[in-house]
Structure formats: C-alpha cells, structure tokens
C-alpha positions as CSV (number, residue, x, y, z in Angstrom):
1,M,-4.5,44.3,-10.5
2,L,-6.9,47.1,-9.6
3,Q,-9.3,48.1,-12.4
4,C,-9.4,51.8,-11.4
5,Y,-6.7,54.4,-11.7
6,C,-7.5,57.8,-10.2
7,R,-6.4,60.4,-12.7
8,G,-6.5,63.3,-10.3
9,G,-8.6,64.8,-7.6
10,I,-10.6,62.8,-5.1
11,L,-13.3,60.1,-5.8
12,K,-16.1,59.0,-3.5
13,I,-17.0,55.4,-2.8
14,K,-20.6,54.9,-4.0
15,K,-21.0,51.2,-3.2
16,I,-19.1,48.2,-1.8
17,S,-20.2,44.7,-2.9
18,K,-19.0,41.3,-2.0
19,V,-18.0,39.3,-5.1
20,G,-16.3,36.3,-3.6
21,A,-15.2,34.5,-0.4
22,D,-12.7,37.3,0.4
23,K,-13.2,39.7,-2.5
24,Y,-15.0,42.9,-2.7
25,S,-15.9,45.3,-5.6
26,I,-15.7,49.0,-4.7
27,T,-17.8,51.2,-7.0
28,L,-16.6,54.9,-7.2
29,D,-18.8,57.8,-8.0
30,N,-17.5,57.9,-11.6
31,D,-18.7,54.2,-11.9
32,E,-15.2,52.8,-12.1
33,K,-14.6,49.7,-9.9
34,I,-11.8,48.6,-7.7
35,L,-11.5,44.8,-6.9
36,T,-9.9,44.2,-3.6
37,Y,-10.0,42.0,-0.4
38,D,-11.7,42.2,3.0
39,D,-8.4,42.8,4.8
40,V,-7.8,45.9,2.6
41,I,-11.4,47.1,3.3
42,L,-10.8,46.7,7.1
43,K,-7.3,48.2,7.1
44,Y,-8.4,51.4,5.4
45,R,-11.9,51.5,6.9
46,L,-13.4,51.8,3.5
47,L,-17.2,52.5,3.6
48,P,-19.8,53.8,1.2
49,G,-19.3,57.6,1.3
50,S,-15.6,57.4,2.0
51,F,-13.2,59.4,-0.2
52,I,-10.2,58.0,-2.1
53,D,-7.3,60.2,-3.3
54,M,-4.3,59.1,-5.4
55,K,-2.1,58.2,-2.4
56,L,-4.8,56.0,-0.8
57,L,-5.5,54.4,-4.2
58,T,-1.8,53.5,-4.6
59,N,-1.8,52.0,-1.1
60,I,-4.9,50.0,-1.8
61,Q,-3.4,48.7,-5.0
62,L,-0.2,47.6,-3.3
63,D,-2.1,45.8,-0.5
64,T,-4.5,44.2,-3.0
65,N,-1.6,42.8,-4.9
66,I,-0.1,41.4,-1.7
67,D,-3.5,39.9,-0.7
68,K,-3.9,38.4,-4.2
69,T,-0.7,36.5,-3.8
70,Y,-1.5,35.6,-0.2
71,Y,-4.8,34.0,-1.1
72,K,-3.2,32.2,-4.0
73,I,-0.8,30.6,-1.5
74,V,-3.6,29.9,0.9
75,K,-5.4,27.9,-1.8
76,M,-2.2,26.1,-2.6
77,I,-1.6,25.2,1.1
78,S,-5.2,24.0,1.4
79,K,-4.4,21.3,-1.1
80,K,-1.0,20.3,0.3
81,L,1.0,21.6,3.2
82,K,4.1,23.5,2.3
83,S,7.3,24.3,4.2
84,K,8.4,27.9,4.7
85,S,11.3,27.4,2.2
86,E,8.9,26.1,-0.4
87,I,6.7,29.2,0.0
88,I,9.8,31.5,-0.3
89,N,10.9,29.7,-3.4
90,Y,7.4,30.1,-4.9
91,L,7.4,33.8,-4.1
92,D,10.9,34.2,-5.7
93,K,9.6,32.6,-8.9
94,L,6.8,35.1,-8.9
95,Q,9.4,37.8,-8.6
96,I,7.7,39.3,-5.5
97,E,9.5,42.3,-4.0
98,S,11.3,41.5,-0.8
99,Y,9.2,43.7,1.5
100,E,6.0,42.3,0.0
101,K,7.4,38.8,0.4
102,Q,8.1,39.4,4.1
103,I,4.6,40.7,4.6
104,I,3.1,37.6,3.0
105,I,5.3,35.2,5.0
106,D,4.6,37.0,8.3
107,K,0.9,36.8,7.6
108,L,1.0,33.1,6.8
109,V,3.0,32.4,9.9
110,E,0.7,34.5,12.1
111,N,-2.3,32.6,10.7
112,K,-0.5,29.3,11.3
113,L,-0.6,28.4,7.6
114,I,3.1,28.1,7.6
115,D,4.3,25.8,10.5
116,D,7.5,23.9,9.8
117,R,7.0,21.7,12.9
118,R,3.6,20.6,11.8
119,F,4.9,20.2,8.2
120,A,7.7,17.9,9.4
121,K,5.3,15.7,11.3
122,A,3.0,15.4,8.3
123,F,5.9,14.9,5.9
124,V,7.4,12.0,7.9
125,Y,4.0,10.4,8.3
126,D,3.3,10.6,4.5
127,R,6.7,9.5,3.3
128,F,7.0,6.6,5.7
129,N,3.5,5.3,5.1
130,L,2.9,6.2,1.5
131,S,6.3,5.7,-0.1
132,S,9.3,3.4,-0.1
133,D,11.5,6.0,1.6
134,G,13.6,5.0,4.6
135,P,14.4,7.2,7.6
136,N,17.7,8.6,6.2
137,L,16.2,9.7,2.9
138,I,13.3,11.3,4.7
139,R,15.8,13.2,6.9
140,K,17.7,14.3,3.8
141,K,14.6,15.6,2.1
142,L,13.6,17.6,5.2
143,N,17.1,19.0,5.4
144,D,16.8,20.0,1.8
145,L,13.6,21.9,2.7
146,L,15.6,23.8,5.4
147,I,13.4,22.3,8.2
148,E,14.9,22.9,11.7
149,P,16.9,19.9,12.8
150,S,15.0,19.7,16.1
151,Y,11.7,19.4,14.2
152,I,13.2,16.6,12.0
153,D,14.5,14.7,15.1
154,E,11.2,15.1,16.9
155,S,9.2,13.9,13.8
156,L,11.4,10.9,13.0
157,S,11.4,9.8,16.7
158,T,7.7,8.9,16.2
159,V,8.7,6.2,13.7
160,K,9.3,2.9,15.6
161,V,12.4,0.7,14.8
162,D,10.2,-2.4,14.3
163,D,8.0,-0.5,11.8
164,V,11.1,0.5,9.8
165,K,12.3,-3.1,9.7
166,S,8.8,-4.4,8.8
167,K,8.6,-1.9,5.9
168,L,12.0,-2.8,4.7
169,D,11.2,-6.5,4.8
170,K,8.1,-5.8,2.6
171,F,10.1,-4.0,-0.1
172,M,13.0,-6.3,0.2
173,N,10.8,-9.4,-0.4
174,K,9.4,-7.7,-3.5
175,K,12.9,-6.6,-4.8
176,I,14.3,-10.1,-4.3
177,S,11.3,-11.7,-6.1
178,N,11.7,-9.4,-9.1
179,N,15.5,-10.1,-9.3
180,N,15.6,-13.8,-8.5
181,K,17.5,-14.7,-11.7
182,Y,20.8,-13.4,-10.1
183,S,23.2,-15.2,-7.8
184,D,23.1,-14.3,-4.1
185,Y,26.3,-12.3,-4.5
186,I,25.0,-10.1,-7.4
187,L,21.5,-9.9,-5.8
188,K,22.9,-8.7,-2.5
189,Q,24.9,-6.0,-4.2
190,K,21.8,-4.8,-6.1
191,V,19.5,-4.7,-3.1
192,Y,22.1,-3.1,-0.9
193,T,22.7,-0.2,-3.3
194,H,18.9,0.1,-4.0
195,F,17.9,0.4,-0.3
196,M,20.9,2.5,0.7
197,N,19.7,5.0,-1.9
198,L,16.2,4.8,-0.3
199,G,17.6,5.8,3.1
200,Y,17.8,2.5,5.1
201,S,20.8,1.7,7.3
202,S,23.4,-0.8,6.2
203,E,22.8,-3.1,9.1
204,D,19.0,-3.2,8.5
205,I,19.5,-3.9,4.8
206,I,21.9,-6.8,5.4
207,E,19.7,-8.3,8.1
208,S,16.6,-8.0,5.9
209,F,18.4,-9.5,2.9
210,E,19.5,-12.6,4.9
211,K,16.1,-13.0,6.3
212,N,14.2,-12.7,3.0
213,K,16.6,-14.2,0.4
214,K,15.1,-17.3,-1.1
215,K,16.9,-20.6,-0.9
216,N,15.9,-22.3,-4.1
217,N,17.2,-23.8,-7.3
218,T,17.5,-20.6,-9.2
219,I,20.6,-21.6,-11.0
220,D,18.9,-24.8,-12.1
221,Q,16.0,-22.7,-13.4
222,M,18.3,-20.4,-15.3
223,Y,20.3,-23.3,-16.7
224,N,17.1,-24.8,-18.0
225,K,16.0,-21.5,-19.5
226,F,19.3,-21.0,-21.3
227,F,19.5,-24.6,-22.4
228,Q,16.0,-24.3,-24.0
229,K,17.1,-21.1,-25.7
230,F,20.5,-22.1,-27.0
231,S,20.1,-25.8,-27.7
232,K,18.1,-25.0,-30.8
233,K,21.2,-23.4,-32.3
234,Y,24.2,-24.8,-30.5
235,S,25.4,-28.2,-29.3
236,D,28.1,-29.8,-27.2
237,E,31.0,-27.5,-26.0
238,E,29.6,-24.5,-27.8
239,L,26.3,-24.9,-26.0
240,K,28.1,-25.3,-22.7
241,Y,30.1,-22.2,-23.4
242,K,27.0,-20.1,-24.1
243,I,25.2,-21.3,-21.0
244,K,28.3,-20.8,-18.8
245,D,28.8,-17.2,-20.2
246,K,25.2,-16.3,-19.3
247,L,25.4,-17.8,-15.8
248,Y,28.7,-15.9,-15.1
249,K,27.0,-12.7,-16.1
250,L,24.3,-13.4,-13.6
251,G,26.9,-13.6,-10.9
252,Y,27.2,-17.4,-10.3
253,N,30.6,-18.6,-9.4
254,S,32.7,-21.3,-11.1
255,D,31.8,-24.0,-8.6
256,E,28.0,-23.4,-8.9
257,I,28.2,-23.4,-12.7
258,S,30.4,-26.6,-12.8
259,N,27.9,-28.4,-10.5
260,V,24.9,-27.5,-12.5
261,L,26.6,-28.5,-15.8
262,K,27.6,-31.9,-14.2
263,K,24.1,-32.4,-12.9
264,N,22.6,-31.9,-16.4
265,N,25.1,-33.9,-18.4
C-alpha cells in the first residue's frame, strides 16, 4: 500500500529515490513518501517538480498495488515455472479484482513469464526424469492444469517409447524386489494396479512384469520363515494349518502349498 494519502489540494514531488530493484520512493513537498515501482514512474512520467493531485494519487495507488502483486508472481515464477491456470488460481486466492487480474496476466504473458507451451515441455521433462510418473499420468496432470492439448501432445512426443519402457523396468524391478514374498498371481495384481495408477499402459506393465519377475524359491523361503516362527508354539497338523493359512494369504495356490509341504515332511 502507498504510505501517502493526499488530503486535498495538490502536492509537489520533491525527490525520487531508488530503494530496490524495481522500487522507488517518491518524497512529496510535505515530506510524506509514496513507495511505488519503476513502471508506475514511467507510466505517469513522474519527475522531481511534478505535481500530484488526488486523482493521480489514486491511479498511482491502484497501479502500485497491481505491480506489487505482479512482482510477487515474478519472484515465484523465478523459482519454479507456473502455468497460466496456476497463476489465475493464485490471484483468485489473493482476491484480486477481475480487471486487475487481467492486467497482471496480460503483462506476464507479454513479458513471456507465462508460456504454457514452454511450461508443458519443462513439466514433461521434470516429471519423466525426476519422478516415477508414466506418460498417462503426466498427461492427466497437464490436463488438470488446463494446458492446451496440442502443447501436451507436442511435449509428450519428445519422450521415446524405449525410454518409457526402460524407466518402467527400473521401477518394476524395485517393486518386485520389495514384494517378493507374494505369489506371482498376487504380485502381478499389485504391480499392475500400482503402475496403472502411475500412468503406464497395460501392455507395457504386463511386458515389464514378465521380463522382471524373479524365478526363485520364494515359497520355500516363506515356508521356512513360517516354520521357524510357528514351530516354537505349534506342531503336527496344527503347525501345517498355520503355515498353509499364511501361504494362502500370500496368494500361493493349493498345488504350490501341497508341494512345499511334501518337500519339507
């Protein structure tokens, strides 16, 4: 907000001093000060010796408030690119008047600080290289940000099919390793749901699972684990029942369980 309110008559500008990167302090002849921005100084051609009446002061105040919000957004964008819809939502939260909001948006677009095409390219690059997101989830997030479909298509076209598969294999391998206590059936269901939610295609998920699933003696390992745990408390049929129950819950079928029980008895 401006620090000076003209109470009547006309005041003369005594001095204009720079107080920040884009900020200026206007000292009036009654020693009150107006804090404003360089754009406002240029717009109204304010110079030492110029006169300010109430109407001009009101206009300066309005434009200063607009510039204050504008530079706040510039600072925000300098840290992280924002889409046009994100900026509009931010201005709505600040309860900025519609006409002021349009002025700010137009100025940001004119200065190329809002550019949804550039934003889409940066977003795709970041989400593909720095997250586990797949193409479909990236597309959904860009749609949610109201990015033009043509910009989304253009940006996603830069992602190579082989790179998507390579990325999926990397996360698939880790997911399988962290869930190797389950049967192939349960494990396949878990990874399928997980990677569908992350935005990968059904075909790529199934292909990656088949390529990365580990053929090992997991059921033998789980049997030994449960045997060690329950044999301290149970024996004979009761012990078998406890182990079978646990193996069923991990998704192993009757034949697999019967075979591992025979093998260990």
